[in-house]
PyMOL Python script that loads the backbone (N, CA, C, O; Angstrom):
from pymol import cmd

cmd.read_pdbstr("""\
ATOM      1  N   MET A   1      13.969  -2.285  -8.586  1.00  0.00           N
ATOM      2  CA  MET A   1      13.128  -2.592  -7.446  1.00  0.00           C
ATOM      3  C   MET A   1      13.755  -2.004  -6.200  1.00  0.00           C
ATOM      4  O   MET A   1      14.978  -2.002  -6.066  1.00  0.00           O
ATOM      5  N   SER A   2      12.948  -1.512  -5.297  1.00  0.00           N
ATOM      6  CA  SER A   2      13.454  -0.845  -4.103  1.00  0.00           C
ATOM      7  C   SER A   2      13.545  -1.770  -2.894  1.00  0.00           C
ATOM      8  O   SER A   2      14.171  -1.395  -1.902  1.00  0.00           O
ATOM      9  N   CYS A   3      12.960  -2.941  -2.931  1.00  0.00           N
ATOM     10  CA  CYS A   3      12.986  -3.860  -1.791  1.00  0.00           C
ATOM     11  C   CYS A   3      14.209  -4.768  -1.883  1.00  0.00           C
ATOM     12  O   CYS A   3      14.698  -5.060  -2.975  1.00  0.00           O
ATOM     13  N   SER A   4      14.690  -5.204  -0.744  1.00  0.00           N
ATOM     14  CA  SER A   4      15.865  -6.072  -0.731  1.00  0.00           C
ATOM     15  C   SER A   4      15.523  -7.499  -0.309  1.00  0.00           C
ATOM     16  O   SER A   4      16.422  -8.301  -0.053  1.00  0.00           O
ATOM     17  N   THR A   5      14.243  -7.818  -0.234  1.00  0.00           N
ATOM     18  CA  THR A   5      13.828  -9.153   0.184  1.00  0.00           C
ATOM     19  C   THR A   5      13.596 -10.036  -1.037  1.00  0.00           C
ATOM     20  O   THR A   5      13.471  -9.520  -2.147  1.00  0.00           O
ATOM     21  N   PRO A   6      13.536 -11.364  -0.858  1.00  0.00           N
ATOM     22  CA  PRO A   6      13.286 -12.258  -1.986  1.00  0.00           C
ATOM     23  C   PRO A   6      11.970 -11.930  -2.681  1.00  0.00           C
ATOM     24  O   PRO A   6      11.035 -11.427  -2.058  1.00  0.00           O
ATOM     25  N   SER A   7      11.908 -12.224  -3.996  1.00  0.00           N
ATOM     26  CA  SER A   7      10.710 -11.915  -4.752  1.00  0.00           C
ATOM     27  C   SER A   7      10.449 -12.989  -5.800  1.00  0.00           C
ATOM     28  O   SER A   7      11.298 -13.841  -6.062  1.00  0.00           O
ATOM     29  N   VAL A   8       9.274 -12.935  -6.387  1.00  0.00           N
ATOM     30  CA  VAL A   8       8.850 -13.856  -7.430  1.00  0.00           C
ATOM     31  C   VAL A   8       8.456 -13.024  -8.636  1.00  0.00           C
ATOM     32  O   VAL A   8       7.747 -12.029  -8.490  1.00  0.00           O
ATOM     33  N   ILE A   9       8.909 -13.417  -9.844  1.00  0.00           N
ATOM     34  CA  ILE A   9       8.579 -12.674 -11.055  1.00  0.00           C
ATOM     35  C   ILE A   9       7.513 -13.434 -11.831  1.00  0.00           C
ATOM     36  O   ILE A   9       7.657 -14.632 -12.078  1.00  0.00           O
ATOM     37  N   ASN A  10       6.425 -12.732 -12.221  1.00  0.00           N
ATOM     38  CA  ASN A  10       5.313 -13.331 -12.946  1.00  0.00           C
ATOM     39  C   ASN A  10       4.959 -12.480 -14.159  1.00  0.00           C
ATOM     40  O   ASN A  10       5.117 -11.259 -14.140  1.00  0.00           O
ATOM     41  N   SER A  11       4.478 -13.137 -15.220  1.00  0.00           N
ATOM     42  CA  SER A  11       3.905 -12.430 -16.368  1.00  0.00           C
ATOM     43  C   SER A  11       2.390 -12.468 -16.210  1.00  0.00           C
ATOM     44  O   SER A  11       1.806 -13.524 -15.972  1.00  0.00           O
ATOM     45  N   VAL A  12       1.762 -11.301 -16.347  1.00  0.00           N
ATOM     46  CA  VAL A  12       0.329 -11.181 -16.127  1.00  0.00           C
ATOM     47  C   VAL A  12      -0.291 -10.526 -17.349  1.00  0.00           C
ATOM     48  O   VAL A  12       0.214  -9.510 -17.826  1.00  0.00           O
ATOM     49  N   ASN A  13      -1.393 -11.099 -17.870  1.00  0.00           N
ATOM     50  CA  ASN A  13      -2.064 -10.465 -19.007  1.00  0.00           C
ATOM     51  C   ASN A  13      -3.051  -9.417 -18.506  1.00  0.00           C
ATOM     52  O   ASN A  13      -3.160  -9.183 -17.303  1.00  0.00           O
ATOM     53  N   THR A  14      -3.771  -8.787 -19.439  1.00  0.00           N
ATOM     54  CA  THR A  14      -4.631  -7.671 -19.063  1.00  0.00           C
ATOM     55  C   THR A  14      -5.805  -8.075 -18.187  1.00  0.00           C
ATOM     56  O   THR A  14      -6.406  -7.213 -17.547  1.00  0.00           O
ATOM     57  N   GLN A  15      -6.155  -9.365 -18.135  1.00  0.00           N
ATOM     58  CA  GLN A  15      -7.214  -9.799 -17.234  1.00  0.00           C
ATOM     59  C   GLN A  15      -6.688 -10.099 -15.839  1.00  0.00           C
ATOM     60  O   GLN A  15      -7.454 -10.528 -14.976  1.00  0.00           O
ATOM     61  N   GLY A  16      -5.415  -9.887 -15.601  1.00  0.00           N
ATOM     62  CA  GLY A  16      -4.847 -10.092 -14.277  1.00  0.00           C
ATOM     63  C   GLY A  16      -4.498 -11.529 -13.960  1.00  0.00           C
ATOM     64  O   GLY A  16      -4.299 -11.871 -12.795  1.00  0.00           O
ATOM     65  N   ARG A  17      -4.418 -12.375 -14.965  1.00  0.00           N
ATOM     66  CA  ARG A  17      -4.105 -13.790 -14.756  1.00  0.00           C
ATOM     67  C   ARG A  17      -2.622 -14.032 -14.955  1.00  0.00           C
ATOM     68  O   ARG A  17      -2.015 -13.474 -15.870  1.00  0.00           O
ATOM     69  N   ILE A  18      -2.038 -14.856 -14.111  1.00  0.00           N
ATOM     70  CA  ILE A  18      -0.631 -15.220 -14.252  1.00  0.00           C
ATOM     71  C   ILE A  18      -0.517 -16.257 -15.362  1.00  0.00           C
ATOM     72  O   ILE A  18      -1.238 -17.254 -15.369  1.00  0.00           O
ATOM     73  N   LYS A  19       0.399 -16.013 -16.305  1.00  0.00           N
ATOM     74  CA  LYS A  19       0.604 -16.907 -17.442  1.00  0.00           C
ATOM     75  C   LYS A  19       2.083 -17.243 -17.568  1.00  0.00           C
ATOM     76  O   LYS A  19       2.946 -16.405 -17.309  1.00  0.00           O
ATOM     77  N   ASN A  20       2.368 -18.495 -17.975  1.00  0.00           N
ATOM     78  CA  ASN A  20       3.760 -18.851 -18.254  1.00  0.00           C
ATOM     79  C   ASN A  20       4.039 -18.578 -19.733  1.00  0.00           C
ATOM     80  O   ASN A  20       3.130 -18.213 -20.479  1.00  0.00           O
ATOM     81  N   ASP A  21       5.285 -18.752 -20.154  1.00  0.00           N
ATOM     82  CA  ASP A  21       5.672 -18.434 -21.528  1.00  0.00           C
ATOM     83  C   ASP A  21       4.915 -19.265 -22.556  1.00  0.00           C
ATOM     84  O   ASP A  21       4.555 -18.749 -23.614  1.00  0.00           O
ATOM     85  N   LEU A  22       4.669 -20.535 -22.270  1.00  0.00           N
ATOM     86  CA  LEU A  22       3.940 -21.397 -23.192  1.00  0.00           C
ATOM     87  C   LEU A  22       2.512 -20.897 -23.387  1.00  0.00           C
ATOM     88  O   LEU A  22       2.015 -20.860 -24.513  1.00  0.00           O
ATOM     89  N   GLU A  23       1.847 -20.512 -22.293  1.00  0.00           N
ATOM     90  CA  GLU A  23       0.487 -19.989 -22.380  1.00  0.00           C
ATOM     91  C   GLU A  23       0.439 -18.685 -23.169  1.00  0.00           C
ATOM     92  O   GLU A  23      -0.494 -18.461 -23.941  1.00  0.00           O
ATOM     93  N   LEU A  24       1.445 -17.816 -22.980  1.00  0.00           N
ATOM     94  CA  LEU A  24       1.495 -16.567 -23.731  1.00  0.00           C
ATOM     95  C   LEU A  24       1.692 -16.840 -25.219  1.00  0.00           C
ATOM     96  O   LEU A  24       1.095 -16.161 -26.054  1.00  0.00           O
ATOM     97  N   ASP A  25       2.521 -17.826 -25.563  1.00  0.00           N
ATOM     98  CA  ASP A  25       2.718 -18.202 -26.969  1.00  0.00           C
ATOM     99  C   ASP A  25       1.408 -18.666 -27.594  1.00  0.00           C
ATOM    100  O   ASP A  25       1.103 -18.300 -28.729  1.00  0.00           O
ATOM    101  N   GLU A  26       0.633 -19.466 -26.871  1.00  0.00           N
ATOM    102  CA  GLU A  26      -0.652 -19.948 -27.374  1.00  0.00           C
ATOM    103  C   GLU A  26      -1.644 -18.791 -27.542  1.00  0.00           C
ATOM    104  O   GLU A  26      -2.409 -18.768 -28.506  1.00  0.00           O
ATOM    105  N   MET A  27      -1.637 -17.836 -26.613  1.00  0.00           N
ATOM    106  CA  MET A  27      -2.557 -16.708 -26.681  1.00  0.00           C
ATOM    107  C   MET A  27      -2.274 -15.803 -27.869  1.00  0.00           C
ATOM    108  O   MET A  27      -3.181 -15.134 -28.364  1.00  0.00           O
ATOM    109  N   GLN A  28      -1.019 -15.770 -28.340  1.00  0.00           N
ATOM    110  CA  GLN A  28      -0.669 -14.907 -29.466  1.00  0.00           C
ATOM    111  C   GLN A  28      -1.469 -15.245 -30.716  1.00  0.00           C
ATOM    112  O   GLN A  28      -1.770 -14.358 -31.515  1.00  0.00           O
ATOM    113  N   SER A  29      -1.821 -16.529 -30.898  1.00  0.00           N
ATOM    114  CA  SER A  29      -2.589 -16.909 -32.084  1.00  0.00           C
ATOM    115  C   SER A  29      -4.098 -16.794 -31.863  1.00  0.00           C
ATOM    116  O   SER A  29      -4.873 -16.985 -32.799  1.00  0.00           O
ATOM    117  N   GLU A  30      -4.516 -16.488 -30.652  1.00  0.00           N
ATOM    118  CA  GLU A  30      -5.945 -16.361 -30.338  1.00  0.00           C
ATOM    119  C   GLU A  30      -6.415 -14.915 -30.293  1.00  0.00           C
ATOM    120  O   GLU A  30      -7.603 -14.652 -30.477  1.00  0.00           O
ATOM    121  N   PHE A  31      -5.515 -13.980 -30.054  1.00  0.00           N
ATOM    122  CA  PHE A  31      -5.875 -12.581 -29.865  1.00  0.00           C
ATOM    123  C   PHE A  31      -5.076 -11.700 -30.811  1.00  0.00           C
ATOM    124  O   PHE A  31      -3.896 -11.942 -31.065  1.00  0.00           O
ATOM    125  N   GLY A  32      -5.742 -10.670 -31.327  1.00  0.00           N
ATOM    126  CA  GLY A  32      -5.067  -9.736 -32.220  1.00  0.00           C
ATOM    127  C   GLY A  32      -3.996  -8.943 -31.502  1.00  0.00           C
ATOM    128  O   GLY A  32      -2.898  -8.762 -32.029  1.00  0.00           O
ATOM    129  N   GLU A  33      -4.302  -8.470 -30.308  1.00  0.00           N
ATOM    130  CA  GLU A  33      -3.338  -7.694 -29.533  1.00  0.00           C
ATOM    131  C   GLU A  33      -3.738  -7.716 -28.059  1.00  0.00           C
ATOM    132  O   GLU A  33      -4.912  -7.560 -27.724  1.00  0.00           O
ATOM    133  N   PHE A  34      -2.773  -7.906 -27.202  1.00  0.00           N
ATOM    134  CA  PHE A  34      -3.008  -7.811 -25.771  1.00  0.00           C
ATOM    135  C   PHE A  34      -1.726  -7.387 -25.087  1.00  0.00           C
ATOM    136  O   PHE A  34      -0.629  -7.631 -25.591  1.00  0.00           O
ATOM    137  N   ARG A  35      -1.867  -6.757 -23.948  1.00  0.00           N
ATOM    138  CA  ARG A  35      -0.712  -6.252 -23.196  1.00  0.00           C
ATOM    139  C   ARG A  35      -0.370  -7.233 -22.080  1.00  0.00           C
ATOM    140  O   ARG A  35      -1.247  -7.780 -21.412  1.00  0.00           O
ATOM    141  N   VAL A  36       0.921  -7.433 -21.903  1.00  0.00           N
ATOM    142  CA  VAL A  36       1.444  -8.295 -20.841  1.00  0.00           C
ATOM    143  C   VAL A  36       2.242  -7.422 -19.877  1.00  0.00           C
ATOM    144  O   VAL A  36       3.051  -6.594 -20.295  1.00  0.00           O
ATOM    145  N   TYR A  37       2.009  -7.616 -18.608  1.00  0.00           N
ATOM    146  CA  TYR A  37       2.737  -6.900 -17.565  1.00  0.00           C
ATOM    147  C   TYR A  37       3.601  -7.899 -16.814  1.00  0.00           C
ATOM    148  O   TYR A  37       3.110  -8.935 -16.365  1.00  0.00           O
ATOM    149  N   VAL A  38       4.871  -7.595 -16.676  1.00  0.00           N
ATOM    150  CA  VAL A  38       5.780  -8.435 -15.898  1.00  0.00           C
ATOM    151  C   VAL A  38       5.950  -7.756 -14.552  1.00  0.00           C
ATOM    152  O   VAL A  38       6.445  -6.632 -14.467  1.00  0.00           O
ATOM    153  N   VAL A  39       5.536  -8.450 -13.504  1.00  0.00           N
ATOM    154  CA  VAL A  39       5.597  -7.877 -12.164  1.00  0.00           C
ATOM    155  C   VAL A  39       6.473  -8.741 -11.260  1.00  0.00           C
ATOM    156  O   VAL A  39       6.542  -9.962 -11.397  1.00  0.00           O
ATOM    157  N   GLU A  40       7.118  -8.075 -10.359  1.00  0.00           N
ATOM    158  CA  GLU A  40       7.921  -8.750  -9.344  1.00  0.00           C
ATOM    159  C   GLU A  40       7.167  -8.610  -8.028  1.00  0.00           C
ATOM    160  O   GLU A  40       6.924  -7.499  -7.557  1.00  0.00           O
ATOM    161  N   VAL A  41       6.804  -9.728  -7.446  1.00  0.00           N
ATOM    162  CA  VAL A  41       6.042  -9.733  -6.196  1.00  0.00           C
ATOM    163  C   VAL A  41       7.036  -9.797  -5.039  1.00  0.00           C
ATOM    164  O   VAL A  41       7.747 -10.787  -4.871  1.00  0.00           O
ATOM    165  N   CYS A  42       7.074  -8.741  -4.255  1.00  0.00           N
ATOM    166  CA  CYS A  42       8.001  -8.685  -3.126  1.00  0.00           C
ATOM    167  C   CYS A  42       7.402  -9.449  -1.954  1.00  0.00           C
ATOM    168  O   CYS A  42       6.303  -9.138  -1.495  1.00  0.00           O
ATOM    169  N   LEU A  43       8.121 -10.435  -1.482  1.00  0.00           N
ATOM    170  CA  LEU A  43       7.652 -11.240  -0.364  1.00  0.00           C
ATOM    171  C   LEU A  43       7.806 -10.517   0.969  1.00  0.00           C
ATOM    172  O   LEU A  43       7.206 -10.913   1.968  1.00  0.00           O
ATOM    173  N   GLY A  44       8.615  -9.454   0.983  1.00  0.00           N
ATOM    174  CA  GLY A  44       8.825  -8.707   2.213  1.00  0.00           C
ATOM    175  C   GLY A  44       7.758  -7.660   2.466  1.00  0.00           C
ATOM    176  O   GLY A  44       7.171  -7.609   3.547  1.00  0.00           O
ATOM    177  N   CYS A  45       7.506  -6.813   1.453  1.00  0.00           N
ATOM    178  CA  CYS A  45       6.542  -5.721   1.665  1.00  0.00           C
ATOM    179  C   CYS A  45       5.164  -6.040   1.095  1.00  0.00           C
ATOM    180  O   CYS A  45       4.199  -5.338   1.396  1.00  0.00           O
ATOM    181  N   GLY A  46       5.053  -7.088   0.275  1.00  0.00           N
ATOM    182  CA  GLY A  46       3.766  -7.477  -0.283  1.00  0.00           C
ATOM    183  C   GLY A  46       3.342  -6.687  -1.507  1.00  0.00           C
ATOM    184  O   GLY A  46       2.244  -6.900  -2.022  1.00  0.00           O
ATOM    185  N   TRP A  47       4.181  -5.783  -1.985  1.00  0.00           N
ATOM    186  CA  TRP A  47       3.842  -4.981  -3.162  1.00  0.00           C
ATOM    187  C   TRP A  47       4.177  -5.736  -4.438  1.00  0.00           C
ATOM    188  O   TRP A  47       5.067  -6.586  -4.452  1.00  0.00           O
ATOM    189  N   ASN A  48       3.451  -5.416  -5.518  1.00  0.00           N
ATOM    190  CA  ASN A  48       3.761  -5.909  -6.857  1.00  0.00           C
ATOM    191  C   ASN A  48       4.451  -4.779  -7.612  1.00  0.00           C
ATOM    192  O   ASN A  48       3.847  -3.736  -7.863  1.00  0.00           O
ATOM    193  N   HIS A  49       5.714  -4.984  -7.971  1.00  0.00           N
ATOM    194  CA  HIS A  49       6.496  -3.970  -8.665  1.00  0.00           C
ATOM    195  C   HIS A  49       6.488  -4.281 -10.156  1.00  0.00           C
ATOM    196  O   HIS A  49       6.898  -5.368 -10.563  1.00  0.00           O
ATOM    197  N   LEU A  50       6.022  -3.332 -10.980  1.00  0.00           N
ATOM    198  CA  LEU A  50       6.022  -3.497 -12.427  1.00  0.00           C
ATOM    199  C   LEU A  50       7.450  -3.407 -12.933  1.00  0.00           C
ATOM    200  O   LEU A  50       8.120  -2.394 -12.732  1.00  0.00           O
ATOM    201  N   THR A  51       7.928  -4.479 -13.600  1.00  0.00           N
ATOM    202  CA  THR A  51       9.293  -4.460 -14.135  1.00  0.00           C
ATOM    203  C   THR A  51       9.303  -4.141 -15.615  1.00  0.00           C
ATOM    204  O   THR A  51      10.256  -3.531 -16.102  1.00  0.00           O
ATOM    205  N   SER A  52       8.251  -4.544 -16.360  1.00  0.00           N
ATOM    206  CA  SER A  52       8.142  -4.195 -17.777  1.00  0.00           C
ATOM    207  C   SER A  52       6.737  -4.520 -18.264  1.00  0.00           C
ATOM    208  O   SER A  52       5.981  -5.220 -17.590  1.00  0.00           O
ATOM    209  N   SER A  53       6.394  -4.003 -19.448  1.00  0.00           N
ATOM    210  CA  SER A  53       5.141  -4.360 -20.105  1.00  0.00           C
ATOM    211  C   SER A  53       5.400  -4.347 -21.606  1.00  0.00           C
ATOM    212  O   SER A  53       6.270  -3.623 -22.089  1.00  0.00           O
ATOM    213  N   PHE A  54       4.632  -5.159 -22.344  1.00  0.00           N
ATOM    214  CA  PHE A  54       4.811  -5.233 -23.793  1.00  0.00           C
ATOM    215  C   PHE A  54       3.539  -5.779 -24.426  1.00  0.00           C
ATOM    216  O   PHE A  54       2.689  -6.359 -23.749  1.00  0.00           O
ATOM    217  N   LEU A  55       3.421  -5.583 -25.746  1.00  0.00           N
ATOM    218  CA  LEU A  55       2.271  -6.066 -26.499  1.00  0.00           C
ATOM    219  C   LEU A  55       2.598  -7.384 -27.173  1.00  0.00           C
ATOM    220  O   LEU A  55       3.711  -7.585 -27.658  1.00  0.00           O
ATOM    221  N   LEU A  56       1.622  -8.283 -27.202  1.00  0.00           N
ATOM    222  CA  LEU A  56       1.712  -9.534 -27.940  1.00  0.00           C
ATOM    223  C   LEU A  56       0.440  -9.684 -28.765  1.00  0.00           C
ATOM    224  O   LEU A  56      -0.523  -8.944 -28.564  1.00  0.00           O
ATOM    225  N   GLY A  57       0.433 -10.632 -29.688  1.00  0.00           N
ATOM    226  CA  GLY A  57      -0.733 -10.932 -30.510  1.00  0.00           C
ATOM    227  C   GLY A  57      -0.317 -11.128 -31.956  1.00  0.00           C
ATOM    228  O   GLY A  57       0.839 -10.907 -32.318  1.00  0.00           O
ATOM    229  N   ASP A  58      -1.282 -11.549 -32.788  1.00  0.00           N
ATOM    230  CA  ASP A  58      -0.975 -11.816 -34.193  1.00  0.00           C
ATOM    231  C   ASP A  58      -1.348 -10.668 -35.113  1.00  0.00           C
ATOM    232  O   ASP A  58      -1.123 -10.760 -36.320  1.00  0.00           O
ATOM    233  N   GLY A  59      -1.913  -9.584 -34.580  1.00  0.00           N
ATOM    234  CA  GLY A  59      -2.230  -8.407 -35.373  1.00  0.00           C
ATOM    235  C   GLY A  59      -3.525  -8.494 -36.167  1.00  0.00           C
ATOM    236  O   GLY A  59      -3.868  -7.545 -36.871  1.00  0.00           O
ATOM    237  N   GLN A  60      -4.254  -9.600 -36.078  1.00  0.00           N
ATOM    238  CA  GLN A  60      -5.505  -9.756 -36.813  1.00  0.00           C
ATOM    239  C   GLN A  60      -6.666  -9.213 -35.976  1.00  0.00           C
ATOM    240  O   GLN A  60      -6.811  -9.535 -34.797  1.00  0.00           O
ATOM    241  N   GLU A  61      -7.500  -8.369 -36.630  1.00  0.00           N
ATOM    242  CA  GLU A  61      -8.678  -7.860 -35.930  1.00  0.00           C
ATOM    243  C   GLU A  61      -9.720  -8.958 -35.826  1.00  0.00           C
ATOM    244  O   GLU A  61      -9.915  -9.730 -36.765  1.00  0.00           O
ATOM    245  N   ARG A  62     -10.377  -9.025 -34.700  1.00  0.00           N
ATOM    246  CA  ARG A  62     -11.426 -10.015 -34.467  1.00  0.00           C
ATOM    247  C   ARG A  62     -12.656  -9.328 -33.916  1.00  0.00           C
ATOM    248  O   ARG A  62     -12.565  -8.284 -33.269  1.00  0.00           O
ATOM    249  N   LYS A  63     -13.813  -9.925 -34.178  1.00  0.00           N
ATOM    250  CA  LYS A  63     -15.039  -9.428 -33.579  1.00  0.00           C
ATOM    251  C   LYS A  63     -15.024  -9.800 -32.100  1.00  0.00           C
ATOM    252  O   LYS A  63     -14.522 -10.862 -31.736  1.00  0.00           O
ATOM    253  N   PRO A  64     -15.574  -8.929 -31.240  1.00  0.00           N
ATOM    254  CA  PRO A  64     -15.663  -9.320 -29.831  1.00  0.00           C
ATOM    255  C   PRO A  64     -16.583 -10.531 -29.670  1.00  0.00           C
ATOM    256  O   PRO A  64     -17.519 -10.689 -30.454  1.00  0.00           O
ATOM    257  N   PRO A  65     -16.344 -11.379 -28.686  1.00  0.00           N
ATOM    258  CA  PRO A  65     -17.206 -12.546 -28.499  1.00  0.00           C
ATOM    259  C   PRO A  65     -18.640 -12.123 -28.189  1.00  0.00           C
ATOM    260  O   PRO A  65     -18.875 -11.110 -27.529  1.00  0.00           O
ATOM    261  N   ARG A  66     -19.598 -12.925 -28.682  1.00  0.00           N
ATOM    262  CA  ARG A  66     -21.007 -12.639 -28.399  1.00  0.00           C
ATOM    263  C   ARG A  66     -21.282 -12.874 -26.926  1.00  0.00           C
ATOM    264  O   ARG A  66     -20.748 -13.798 -26.313  1.00  0.00           O
ATOM    265  N   LYS A  67     -22.115 -12.032 -26.383  1.00  0.00           N
ATOM    266  CA  LYS A  67     -22.486 -12.183 -24.981  1.00  0.00           C
ATOM    267  C   LYS A  67     -23.606 -13.205 -24.891  1.00  0.00           C
ATOM    268  O   LYS A  67     -24.603 -13.108 -25.606  1.00  0.00           O
ATOM    269  N   ALA A  68     -23.445 -14.163 -24.031  1.00  0.00           N
ATOM    270  CA  ALA A  68     -24.477 -15.190 -23.838  1.00  0.00           C
ATOM    271  C   ALA A  68     -25.593 -14.617 -22.974  1.00  0.00           C
ATOM    272  O   ALA A  68     -25.341 -13.873 -22.025  1.00  0.00           O
ATOM    273  N   LYS A  69     -26.824 -14.971 -23.315  1.00  0.00           N
ATOM    274  CA  LYS A  69     -27.952 -14.537 -22.504  1.00  0.00           C
ATOM    275  C   LYS A  69     -27.897 -15.243 -21.149  1.00  0.00           C
ATOM    276  O   LYS A  69     -27.591 -16.433 -21.067  1.00  0.00           O
ATOM    277  N   THR A  70     -28.194 -14.501 -20.105  1.00  0.00           N
ATOM    278  CA  THR A  70     -28.144 -15.077 -18.768  1.00  0.00           C
ATOM    279  C   THR A  70     -29.514 -15.475 -18.255  1.00  0.00           C
ATOM    280  O   THR A  70     -29.621 -16.069 -17.182  1.00  0.00           O
ATOM    281  N   LEU A  71     -30.552 -15.163 -18.992  1.00  0.00           N
ATOM    282  CA  LEU A  71     -31.913 -15.521 -18.544  1.00  0.00           C
ATOM    283  C   LEU A  71     -32.473 -16.613 -19.412  1.00  0.00           C
ATOM    284  O   LEU A  71     -33.603 -17.052 -19.199  1.00  0.00           O
TER     285      LEU A  71
END
""", "prot")
cmd.dss("prot")
cmd.show_as("cartoon", "prot")
cmd.util.cbc("prot")
cmd.orient("prot")
């Protein structure tokens, strides 16, 4: 990281939601594969710095969820 100010580290899934380790463990049995991005949020400059990314999931293929009719 290039900033020298305090920061917060978060794990974010592909939908952009912040998840803790317990939530990621639960998601592994619900999804075949998904990517997790670990970002460090710099409180000084306001940027999100990517520190790492990795794949999680149980490896089982699933059908995409059915789309609900909106009308």
